[in-house]
Every structure is written in structure tokens, then in C-alpha cells.
C-alpha distance (Angstrom), angle and dihedral (degrees) to the residues before:
residue distance angle dihedral
M1 . . .
G2 3.82 . .
L3 3.83 103.0 .
T4 3.79 124.9 127.5
V5 3.77 126.3 174.8
V6 3.79 112.0 -151.5
T7 3.78 126.2 -153.1
H8 3.79 120.5 -177.9
T9 3.79 116.3 -159.3
M10 3.78 140.9 167.7
T11 3.80 130.9 -156.1
S12 3.77 93.8 -134.2
W13 3.81 91.0 59.2
G14 3.80 87.4 69.0
R15 3.78 94.7 -151.3
D16 3.80 129.7 159.5
T17 3.80 102.8 -122.7
S18 3.81 96.4 -179.3
K19 3.80 97.6 99.8
C20 3.80 91.3 48.2
I21 3.81 92.9 49.7
E22 3.82 94.0 44.5
S23 3.81 92.9 49.5
V24 3.82 93.5 49.3
E25 3.78 91.1 47.7
A26 3.80 91.3 50.9
A27 3.83 92.5 47.4
M28 3.79 99.4 42.2
P29 3.83 114.9 115.8
P30 3.81 117.3 -135.8
G31 3.79 111.7 -72.8
G32 3.77 96.4 19.0
K33 3.79 123.5 118.0
H34 3.79 139.7 -151.6
V35 3.82 116.0 -137.2
I36 3.81 117.5 -165.5
I37 3.80 111.8 -161.5
D38 3.81 119.9 -161.5
L39 3.79 113.3 -145.9
D40 3.80 96.6 -169.6
D41 3.82 93.5 108.8
H42 3.82 93.9 49.4
P43 3.81 108.8 23.7
H44 3.80 94.3 160.4
D45 3.81 96.3 54.4
Y46 3.80 98.1 73.1
Q47 3.81 95.8 129.3
E48 3.81 92.6 48.4
E49 3.81 91.4 47.8
R50 3.81 91.4 50.7
Y51 3.81 89.8 51.6
K52 3.83 93.8 44.0
A53 3.81 88.7 57.7
L54 3.81 87.2 74.0
Q55 3.80 87.3 74.9
L56 3.80 92.6 62.9
D57 3.81 100.7 76.5
E58 3.77 150.0 -20.1
Y59 3.81 89.9 -92.0
I60 3.79 128.7 23.4
A61 3.79 137.3 -179.8
F62 3.80 127.8 -169.9
V63 3.81 120.4 -135.5
D64 3.78 112.6 -179.7
D65 3.79 117.2 -131.8
D66 3.82 94.4 -114.1
D67 3.82 96.3 47.1
Y68 3.83 135.1 67.7
I69 3.81 140.2 -153.1
S70 3.79 137.9 -138.2
K71 3.77 123.0 -98.9
D72 3.82 95.7 -110.0
S73 3.80 99.0 38.5
L74 3.79 99.7 95.8
S75 3.81 97.7 41.1
L76 3.82 93.1 49.0
C77 3.83 94.4 46.0
F78 3.81 90.1 47.0
E79 3.80 91.5 49.9
A80 3.82 92.0 47.7
I81 3.81 98.4 45.8
K82 3.80 93.1 48.8
A83 3.81 95.3 44.7
T84 3.80 93.8 49.4
D85 3.82 97.7 34.7
S86 3.82 87.2 -131.5
G87 3.78 128.6 164.6
I88 3.80 92.4 -128.2
A89 3.81 140.1 9.9
F90 3.79 118.2 -160.2
T91 3.81 139.8 -177.1
D92 3.75 135.0 -151.5
E93 3.78 116.9 -88.7
V94 3.79 133.4 -133.5
M95 3.78 116.5 -150.8
I96 3.81 111.8 -147.0
N97 3.81 102.2 -152.0
V98 3.80 124.7 -145.7
D99 3.82 90.6 -103.1
G100 3.80 91.3 52.9
S101 3.80 96.3 -105.0
R102 3.81 120.5 131.6
T103 3.79 130.9 -125.9
L104 3.81 118.6 -169.3
N105 3.80 116.6 -144.4
S106 3.80 106.4 -163.0
R107 3.79 112.4 -162.2
R108 3.80 102.2 -138.6
V109 3.80 92.9 152.4
N110 3.79 141.1 139.2
Y111 3.79 133.5 -138.8
N112 3.80 92.8 -101.6
M113 3.81 89.5 62.6
L114 3.81 95.8 56.4
P115 3.84 96.9 86.2
L116 3.81 92.9 50.5
H117 3.81 103.6 76.8
P118 3.86 141.1 -15.7
Q119 3.81 91.9 -114.3
I120 3.82 95.2 59.3
V121 3.82 85.7 86.9
H122 3.78 107.1 12.8
H123 3.82 126.8 143.1
L124 3.03 135.2 29.8
T125 3.80 101.7 26.5
M126 3.78 125.8 156.9
I127 3.81 112.7 -155.9
R128 3.80 128.9 -155.2
T129 3.80 96.7 -137.8
S130 3.81 95.8 -152.1
A131 3.81 88.5 60.9
V132 3.82 93.4 64.5
S133 3.82 119.5 87.8
A134 3.79 131.5 -165.5
K135 3.81 91.7 -92.8
P136 3.84 96.1 91.0
I137 3.80 96.3 54.2
E138 3.80 91.4 45.1
L139 3.80 91.5 51.8
A140 3.80 94.7 42.5
L141 3.78 94.0 52.0
K142 3.79 92.6 44.2
H143 3.80 92.5 55.9
N144 3.82 100.1 24.3
C145 3.80 91.0 -124.3
G146 3.79 134.3 138.2
I147 3.80 113.6 -74.5
E148 3.79 103.0 -159.5
W149 3.82 93.2 79.3
M150 3.80 89.7 51.6
M151 3.80 94.9 49.3
K152 3.81 91.2 51.9
A153 3.78 92.8 47.0
D154 3.81 92.9 47.2
A155 3.82 92.3 51.6
A156 3.80 93.8 43.8
L157 3.80 98.6 45.5
H158 3.80 91.8 50.1
H159 3.78 102.5 35.5
G160 3.80 106.8 17.3
A161 3.78 136.3 -109.3
I162 3.79 137.6 -114.9
H163 3.83 125.6 -153.2
V164 3.82 115.9 -141.8
P165 3.83 102.7 -160.4
I166 3.81 101.6 -145.1
E167 3.81 135.0 107.3
G168 3.79 91.7 -99.6
Y169 3.79 106.2 153.3
F170 3.80 131.8 42.2
W171 3.82 111.5 -155.2
V172 3.81 108.8 -160.0
Q173 3.81 115.6 -150.3
H174 3.80 122.5 -145.6
A175 3.80 140.1 149.5
K176 3.82 98.9 -97.4
Q177 3.79 99.9 55.2
W178 3.79 110.6 134.0
H179 3.79 94.2 -132.2
K180 3.84 88.7 63.9
N181 3.80 91.3 60.1
Q182 3.83 107.9 118.1
D183 3.81 94.6 -139.1
W184 3.79 90.4 51.9
Q185 3.80 91.9 48.1
N186 3.80 93.2 49.3
N187 3.80 92.1 49.3
F188 3.77 91.3 48.1
I189 3.80 93.5 50.2
R190 3.81 90.9 50.4
N191 3.80 92.9 51.4
I192 3.79 108.1 32.1
R193 3.83 95.9 94.1
T194 3.82 91.8 48.8
L195 3.79 91.0 47.2
G196 3.80 93.0 48.2
N197 3.81 92.7 49.3
E198 3.81 90.0 53.0
I199 3.80 95.0 45.8
R200 3.81 90.8 51.7
T201 3.79 88.5 67.4
W202 3.82 92.7 57.5
G203 3.79 107.8 97.7
D204 3.77 136.2 -27.7
K205 3.82 105.9 -99.6
T206 3.82 114.0 131.5
G207 3.77 138.5 165.1
A208 3.79 130.6 29.1
I209 3.78 123.0 -1.1
P210 3.83 108.6 -130.6
V211 3.79 121.0 -116.0
W212 3.80 121.3 -130.0
N213 3.80 115.3 -124.9
V214 3.78 103.3 -121.1
V215 3.78 110.2 -155.6
S216 3.80 110.1 -148.9
């Protein structure tokens, strides 16, 4: 069927991956597969490993080892991305805060917002791998910044996007998340305007991103 869910993990992170694995297994459509990639042997090659995952299948989605997804997230995204021939399909996201409370991030966005910030279109996003060029890895390595945002933007701005309006991804917050690292934050702040200006030149999609009609 051409769908692979990718989870990168590392022993030193010391995370319980059971909820991630169980949720992906419960959500996986027939024929799909879940690939768990251990980064212990190359901990400094995270951007390259994220980009290399594009080689695994026609469609991929990343689910981080400390997060989990809803039961219908993969099947609905897969249905939407194939039917619309889009570069990406993405759901809404629920942030599970440290105190256990929930914050819903609804992705009512347009194409012009994509270059602004990685969290404009965050989790869960299914990517048509053929829609991603070499531009994201070149930009990520040049500025030592996260590549996932750039891959999504590249695919969407060239081939379109579709929003699947469900609570599809549950982003669990905790103290050791890499995006909370001060060095990472400082580097990101220094480079975000340069990154956004470059991403704006990738493709010609503008205006509202269409919403998939989810039939309950």
C-alpha cells in the first residue's frame, strides 16, 4: 500500500516507547508498516536520518517515540492524500502538558503561513515522498536546523496540502525534549527569518489549504 510510519529513538533518551508503538499498531491500515530506527550509532546525524526516511516508501509519517496517535489518524490521512494527490495531509494536534492538561492546536492555516514556523503544520503529517526535493536537507545542514518542517513545506508548496480536521496526534510535553534545549532555541531564533525567506521561494501554492470532509 506504500505507507510507512517512522519512529526515531535512542537508548540514552530513556523513553518508554510502548504507548507510541501501541497507538501506531492500532491505527495502521492494512499493508502499512512501522519502522523504528535506533540512532545510537549516529546520534549527530538526526537531520540526515529524517531525510533518508523518504526512501522507505511512497508515503511516510513520523511519530516520535514519546508521543502517540489516534486510531483513525493514519487511515484518514492516507485516504485524503491519495484522493487529492497532495504533497502532505495533516491532522490537528493535542498537546499533553506536563500537568496532564490538554491543549488543542487546530490547524486552520493557509499556504502563506507555512514558511513562518515549524508548528504551523506540525503533527501528524503524512508526506508524499516523491514531492520532497533536495532543498530541505541542503537548508537544514547549512543552518543546523530541524528538517521535518522544511520537508513538509517543500511538498505542500509544490504539490498542495489537505487538512484532516481530527485530533490525530498527541504531543507529550516533558523536560528532556530536544526542542527545549537552549542552544537549539538560540540557533533557531537566529535563523528562522532566513529559513522562512528561502522556503517562500519553494513552489507557487497560495491561499487557503482545503479541508478534508471527514465522514463520521
